[in-house]
C-alpha positions as CSV (number, residue, x, y, z in Angstrom):
1,M,-3.5,-1.5,-90.8
2,I,-3.4,2.3,-91.4
3,V,-5.5,3.8,-94.2
4,E,-4.4,7.4,-94.6
5,D,-3.6,9.3,-97.8
6,E,-1.3,11.8,-96.1
7,P,2.2,10.2,-95.7
8,A,3.2,12.6,-92.9
9,V,0.0,11.9,-90.9
10,A,0.4,8.1,-91.5
11,G,4.0,8.4,-90.2
12,V,2.7,9.9,-86.9
13,Y,0.4,6.9,-86.5
14,V,3.2,4.4,-87.3
15,R,5.5,6.0,-84.6
16,A,2.7,6.1,-82.0
17,I,1.9,2.4,-82.6
18,A,5.6,1.4,-82.6
19,A,5.9,2.9,-79.1
20,M,3.1,0.7,-77.7
21,P,3.4,-2.9,-76.6
22,R,1.2,-5.6,-78.3
23,F,0.8,-3.7,-81.5
24,A,2.5,-3.9,-84.9
25,V,1.7,-2.1,-88.1
26,A,0.6,-4.6,-90.8
27,G,0.8,-2.0,-93.5
28,V,-0.1,1.5,-94.7
29,A,-2.6,2.0,-97.5
30,R,-3.2,5.4,-99.2
31,D,-6.5,4.5,-101.0
32,A,-9.3,2.0,-100.9
33,T,-7.8,-0.3,-103.6
34,A,-4.5,-0.6,-101.7
35,A,-6.4,-1.2,-98.4
36,L,-8.5,-4.1,-99.9
37,D,-5.4,-5.6,-101.4
38,L,-3.6,-5.5,-98.1
39,L,-6.6,-7.1,-96.3
40,R,-6.5,-10.0,-98.8
41,R,-2.8,-10.6,-98.3
42,R,-2.2,-10.1,-94.6
43,P,-4.0,-10.9,-91.4
44,V,-5.3,-7.6,-89.9
45,D,-7.0,-7.2,-86.5
46,L,-7.6,-3.4,-86.5
47,V,-7.9,-0.7,-89.2
48,L,-7.2,3.0,-88.5
49,L,-9.4,4.5,-91.2
50,D,-9.4,8.0,-92.5
51,L,-12.7,9.0,-94.1
52,H,-11.2,11.3,-96.7
53,L,-8.8,9.4,-99.0
54,G,-8.4,11.7,-102.0
55,A,-10.8,10.3,-104.6
56,D,-11.9,7.6,-102.3
57,D,-14.4,7.6,-99.4
58,G,-13.5,5.8,-96.2
59,L,-17.1,5.0,-95.4
60,T,-17.6,3.4,-98.8
61,L,-14.5,1.3,-98.1
62,L,-15.9,0.3,-94.7
63,R,-19.2,-0.7,-96.3
64,R,-17.2,-2.8,-98.9
65,M,-15.3,-4.5,-96.1
66,R,-18.5,-5.5,-94.3
67,A,-20.1,-6.6,-97.5
68,D,-17.1,-8.9,-98.1
69,G,-17.7,-10.4,-94.6
70,R,-14.6,-8.8,-93.0
71,T,-15.1,-8.4,-89.2
72,V,-11.9,-6.5,-88.6
73,E,-12.3,-3.8,-85.9
74,V,-12.2,-0.2,-87.1
75,I,-11.3,3.1,-85.5
76,A,-12.3,6.1,-87.6
77,L,-9.9,9.1,-87.8
78,T,-11.4,12.1,-89.6
79,A,-12.1,15.8,-89.7
80,S,-15.8,15.0,-90.2
81,C,-17.8,15.7,-87.1
82,D,-21.4,15.8,-88.5
83,P,-23.9,13.5,-86.9
84,A,-24.6,11.6,-90.1
85,S,-21.0,10.6,-90.5
86,V,-20.7,9.6,-86.9
87,R,-23.9,7.6,-87.0
88,A,-23.0,5.8,-90.2
89,L,-19.5,4.8,-89.0
90,L,-20.9,3.4,-85.7
91,Q,-23.7,1.6,-87.5
92,H,-21.0,-0.1,-89.6
93,G,-19.1,-1.3,-86.6
94,A,-16.5,1.4,-85.8
95,I,-15.5,1.0,-82.2
96,D,-14.2,4.6,-81.8
97,Y,-14.3,7.9,-83.7
98,L,-11.5,10.5,-83.4
99,V,-12.0,13.9,-84.9
100,K,-8.9,15.6,-86.3
101,P,-6.9,17.3,-84.9
102,F,-6.7,15.0,-81.9
103,T,-4.0,14.3,-79.3
104,L,-1.7,11.3,-79.4
105,E,-3.0,10.5,-75.9
106,R,-6.5,10.2,-77.4
107,L,-5.2,7.8,-80.1
108,R,-3.5,5.7,-77.4
109,Q,-6.8,5.6,-75.5
110,A,-8.6,4.4,-78.6
111,L,-6.0,1.6,-79.1
112,G,-6.4,0.7,-75.4
113,L,-10.1,0.4,-76.0
114,F,-9.4,-2.1,-78.8
115,L,-7.2,-4.2,-76.5
116,S,-9.8,-4.1,-73.8
117,R,-12.6,-5.1,-76.2
118,S,-10.5,-7.9,-77.7
119,A,-9.7,-9.3,-74.3
120,A,-13.3,-9.2,-73.2
121,L,-14.5,-11.1,-76.3
122,S,-11.8,-13.8,-76.1
123,G,-13.8,-16.2,-73.8
124,D,-16.0,-19.1,-74.8
125,V,-18.9,-17.7,-72.7
126,L,-19.2,-14.0,-71.7
127,D,-20.6,-12.8,-68.4
128,Q,-22.1,-9.3,-68.0
129,A,-18.8,-7.8,-66.9
130,A,-17.1,-9.0,-70.1
131,I,-19.9,-7.7,-72.2
132,D,-19.8,-4.4,-70.5
133,R,-16.1,-4.1,-71.3
134,A,-16.7,-5.1,-74.9
135,C,-19.3,-2.4,-75.1
136,A,-17.1,0.1,-73.3
137,S,-19.8,0.8,-70.7
138,G,-17.8,-0.9,-68.0
139,R,-14.4,0.6,-68.9
140,P,-13.4,4.0,-67.3
141,A,-11.4,6.4,-69.4
142,R,-7.7,6.2,-68.6
143,R,-4.3,7.2,-69.9
144,W,-2.7,4.6,-72.1
145,L,1.0,4.4,-71.3
146,P,4.0,2.7,-72.8
147,K,5.0,-0.6,-71.1
148,G,6.7,0.0,-67.7
149,L,5.4,3.5,-67.1
150,E,2.7,4.5,-64.6
151,D,0.4,7.4,-64.2
152,G,1.8,8.2,-60.8
153,G,5.3,8.3,-62.2
154,V,4.2,10.6,-65.0
155,Q,2.8,13.1,-62.5
156,R,5.9,12.9,-60.2
157,V,8.3,13.5,-63.1
158,R,6.3,16.4,-64.6
159,A,6.0,18.0,-61.1
160,A,9.8,17.7,-60.7
161,L,10.6,19.8,-63.8
162,D,11.9,23.3,-63.4
163,P,9.9,25.4,-65.9
164,V,12.5,28.2,-66.1
165,A,16.0,26.7,-65.8
166,G,15.0,23.3,-67.1
167,S,15.9,19.9,-65.6
168,S,18.2,17.1,-66.7
169,A,17.3,13.4,-66.3
170,T,19.8,13.3,-63.5
171,D,18.0,16.2,-61.7
172,V,14.6,14.5,-62.1
173,A,16.0,11.2,-60.9
174,G,17.3,12.8,-57.7
175,R,14.0,14.6,-57.1
176,T,11.8,11.6,-57.7
177,C,14.1,8.8,-56.3
178,M,14.0,7.1,-59.6
179,A,16.9,5.5,-61.6
180,R,18.2,7.9,-64.2
181,V,17.2,5.6,-67.1
182,T,13.7,5.4,-65.7
183,A,13.4,9.2,-65.3
184,R,14.6,9.6,-68.9
185,R,11.9,7.3,-70.2
186,Y,9.3,9.3,-68.4
187,L,10.8,12.5,-69.8
188,E,10.8,11.2,-73.3
189,Y,7.2,10.2,-73.0
190,L,6.2,13.7,-71.7
191,V,8.0,15.2,-74.8
192,A,6.2,12.7,-77.1
193,I,2.8,13.8,-75.8
194,G,3.6,17.5,-75.8
195,Q,3.7,18.0,-72.1
196,A,7.4,18.8,-72.0
197,T,10.0,20.3,-74.3
198,V,13.7,19.4,-74.5
199,D,16.7,21.5,-75.4
200,S,20.4,20.5,-75.7
201,E,22.7,22.9,-73.9
202,P,26.6,22.9,-73.7
203,D,27.9,21.2,-70.6
204,G,31.7,21.6,-70.7
205,P,34.0,19.7,-73.1
206,G,31.8,16.6,-73.1
207,R,28.4,15.9,-74.7
208,P,25.7,18.6,-74.3
209,R,23.0,17.8,-71.8
210,N,19.3,17.7,-72.4
211,L,17.2,20.0,-70.3
212,Y,13.5,19.4,-70.0
213,R,10.7,21.9,-69.3
214,A,7.0,21.3,-68.6
215,T,4.5,22.7,-71.0
216,A,0.8,23.1,-70.9
217,G,0.1,21.6,-74.3
218,A,-0.4,18.1,-75.7
219,A,0.9,16.4,-78.8
220,V,-1.7,16.8,-81.6
221,V,-2.3,14.8,-84.7
222,P,-2.9,17.3,-87.5
223,A,-6.1,17.6,-89.4
224,G,-4.6,16.6,-92.8
């Protein structure tokens, strides 16, 4: 469930989650009342919680959830970075804390942490390695990629881009020895995280072709 009072920002979260395997959006709530109502009506495993919800306070909502006995996992998404806010959220069970503006890659990393933690806690008896994963102390930071993509492929495709003239999916496929459809998936991912741009340019009488260029930036969730 996404708890965010800015529709545009909530839409960014919805699109990011839709692009990831094993996740589905249970609903979007703009205030504490709607969030509690949704929790009563639908099963929810994870809450993406903004701390500033107009007239409502996200920390108060989290305290209410815990008082009601709800053990749902929570990732805090907020512009607040003072120690008191961070400490309070962690003490009430938030598994991660993202300060706006943050990159979509950082959000994917947080969602990956949730999956790793859920898997670690799924056994009947936990060994030390599983407990370390659940506490994140045994889990190295890594890029969270859409299904079917690999870190090595991302780096190869990015390196194959011509920063001046631009490169089509066909160009990149030839330079990386990938299928064209695979190269296009990597290119679309690079565009989604802000590490590439795409422009449509005329290519004779047929459809215009997309040309991709590498950038130095990263896709950022606004601080709304």
